[in-house]
C-alpha positions in Angstrom: -12.1 18.9 20.2 -10.0 16.9 22.6 -6.2 17.2 22.1 -4.8 14.0 20.5 -1.8 12.1 22.0 1.5 12.1 20.1 0.1 14.8 17.7 3.5 16.3 17.0 4.9 12.8 15.9 2.0 12.0 13.6 3.1 11.9 9.9 0.7 13.9 7.6 -0.8 11.8 4.8 0.7 12.8 1.5 -1.0 12.9 -1.9 -0.3 9.6 -3.7 1.1 9.9 -7.2 -0.7 7.6 -9.7 1.6 5.9 -12.2 0.2 6.4 -15.7 -0.4 3.5 -18.1 2.6 3.1 -20.3 6.0 1.4 -20.7 8.8 1.7 -18.1 12.4 0.5 -17.7 12.6 -1.6 -14.5 14.8 -3.7 -12.3 13.8 -6.8 -10.4 14.0 -6.4 -6.7 13.2 -10.0 -6.0 11.2 -13.0 -7.2 9.6 -16.1 -5.5 7.1 -18.8 -6.2 4.1 -18.6 -3.9 1.5 -21.3 -3.3 -2.2 -20.6 -3.0 -5.3 -22.5 -2.1 -8.3 -21.7 -4.4 -11.8 -22.9 -4.9 -10.5 -25.2 -7.7 -7.6 -26.5 -5.7 -4.1 -25.2 -5.0 -1.9 -23.4 -7.5 1.3 -21.5 -7.7 2.3 -18.0 -9.0 5.7 -16.6 -9.8 5.7 -13.2 -8.1 8.3 -10.7 -9.3 8.8 -7.4 -7.4 10.2 -4.5 -9.6 11.0 -0.9 -9.4 11.3 1.7 -12.2 14.9 2.7 -13.0 14.7 5.6 -15.4 12.6 8.7 -16.3 10.1 10.8 -14.4 8.9 7.9 -12.3 12.3 6.5 -11.3 12.0 4.6 -7.9 8.2 5.0 -8.1 7.4 1.8 -6.1 10.0 2.5 -3.4 8.8 6.1 -2.9 5.2 4.8 -2.8 6.2 2.2 -0.2 8.2 4.7 1.9 5.5 7.3 1.9 2.8 4.9 3.0 2.2 5.3 6.8 -0.1 2.3 7.2 1.2 -0.6 9.3 0.1 -3.2 6.7 1.7 -1.4 3.7 2.6 -3.5 0.7 5.1 -3.2 -2.2 2.8 -2.4 -5.1 5.2 -3.1 -7.9 4.6 -6.9 -8.1 3.8 -8.8 -11.3 2.2 -12.2 -10.7 2.2 -15.0 -13.3 0.7 -18.5 -12.9 3.1 -21.3 -12.8 2.2 -24.0 -15.4 1.2 -27.4 -14.0 2.5 -29.2 -17.1 -0.8 -31.2 -17.3 -1.2 -30.9 -21.1 -4.4 -29.0 -20.9 -5.2 -26.1 -23.2 -5.3 -23.7 -20.3 -1.9 -24.9 -19.2 -0.5 -24.4 -22.6 -1.7 -20.8 -22.5 -0.1 -20.4 -19.0 3.2 -21.8 -20.5 3.1 -19.3 -23.3 2.7 -16.4 -20.8 5.6 -17.6 -18.8 7.7 -18.1 -22.0 7.0 -14.4 -22.9 8.3 -13.4 -19.4 11.5 -15.4 -19.7 12.0 -14.2 -23.3 11.7 -10.6 -22.1 14.2 -11.3 -19.4 16.7 -12.9 -21.7 16.3 -10.2 -24.3 16.8 -7.5 -21.7 19.9 -9.0 -20.1 22.7 -10.0 -22.5 24.1 -13.4 -21.6 21.3 -14.3 -19.2 19.5 -17.6 -19.8 16.4 -18.7 -17.8 17.5 -21.7 -15.7 14.3 -22.4 -13.7 15.7 -20.7 -10.6 13.5 -17.7 -9.8 16.0 -16.4 -7.3 18.4 -15.8 -10.2 16.0 -13.0 -11.4 17.0 -10.5 -8.6 18.9 -7.6 -10.1 17.9 -8.2 -13.8 16.5 -5.4 -15.8 13.2 -5.7 -17.8 10.7 -3.6 -19.6 7.2 -3.4 -17.9 3.9 -2.4 -19.5 1.5 -0.9 -17.0 -2.3 -0.6 -17.6 -5.1 1.1 -15.7 -7.3 -1.5 -13.9 -10.8 -0.4 -12.9 -11.9 -1.1 -9.3 -14.9 -0.8 -7.1 -14.4 -1.3 -3.4 -16.7 -0.2 -0.5 -18.6 2.1 -2.8 -15.4 3.7 -4.2 -14.7 3.6 -7.9 -11.6 4.4 -9.9 -8.6 3.1 -11.7 -5.2 1.9 -10.3 -2.0 1.0 -12.2 -1.3 -2.7 -12.7 1.8 -4.4 -14.2 0.3 -6.1 -17.2 3.3 -7.6 -19.0 7.0 -7.8 -19.3 8.8 -6.9 -22.5 12.4 -6.3 -23.8 13.7 -3.2 -22.0 15.1 -2.0 -25.4 11.6 -1.7 -26.8 10.8 0.6 -23.9 14.0 2.7 -24.4 13.2 3.0 -28.2 9.5 3.7 -27.6 8.5 0.6 -29.6 5.5 -0.5 -27.5 1.8 0.0 -27.3 0.2 1.3 -24.1 -2.1 -1.5 -22.8 -5.9 -1.0 -22.9 -7.7 -0.4 -19.6 -8.9 -3.5 -17.7 -12.6 -2.7 -17.0 -15.0 -4.3 -14.6 -17.6 -6.6 -16.2 -21.3 -6.3 -15.5 -22.7 -9.4 -13.7 -26.3 -9.7 -12.8 -26.6 -5.9 -12.7 -23.6 -5.5 -10.3 -19.9 -5.0 -11.0 -17.5 -7.8 -10.6 -13.8 -7.9 -11.3 -12.9 -9.6 -14.6 -10.5 -12.4 -14.6 -7.1 -11.4 -15.8 -6.1 -12.6 -19.3 -2.5 -11.5 -18.7 -2.0 -13.7 -15.6 -1.2 -10.7 -13.4 -3.4 -10.3 -10.4 -4.4 -8.0 -7.6 -2.1 -7.7 -4.6 -1.9 -10.5 -2.2 -1.2 -10.3 1.6 2.5 -10.8 1.1 4.7 -8.1 2.4 7.3 -6.5 0.1 10.0 -5.6 -0.3 11.6 -8.9 0.6 
């Protein structure tokens, strides 16, 4: 075997710790609205980056980010929620209800805070997060990865008054696996780089 250049400077790949499904106390690192172009037109999502603030998995997302040696590494602790279009459709009313549950969780978790339609005001707020296992199949590899499913009142997390979300499984489509659409309005990671 030929000796590799800069071998003494190469960082060894560490074992990645998987975050178990459950409820966690968290703090918002940053939030922004991002526009996308999709097959059905353009849409926006409210993207909220968080990290865990207590317990065995405190600073989980920061440690995950810092230990990743890839040049294109991403902040994995991001929840994404569709921004309602206010078009009066049934789908939009559902999207509004999901966003309302997010803002209610933020108001309940932060005494005196009131949602004022300024996503930049979310930085530094605390919130409870519910994490579920999401099934994936990529390049012949199959498994489960943690996904932020929903926000909740942080006090419900502290008191253990929450239900661990069910796994999100792949659906069978024409004999092959295809990712299911998300009913929670959270989504797989985009190409945005985090932290902000």
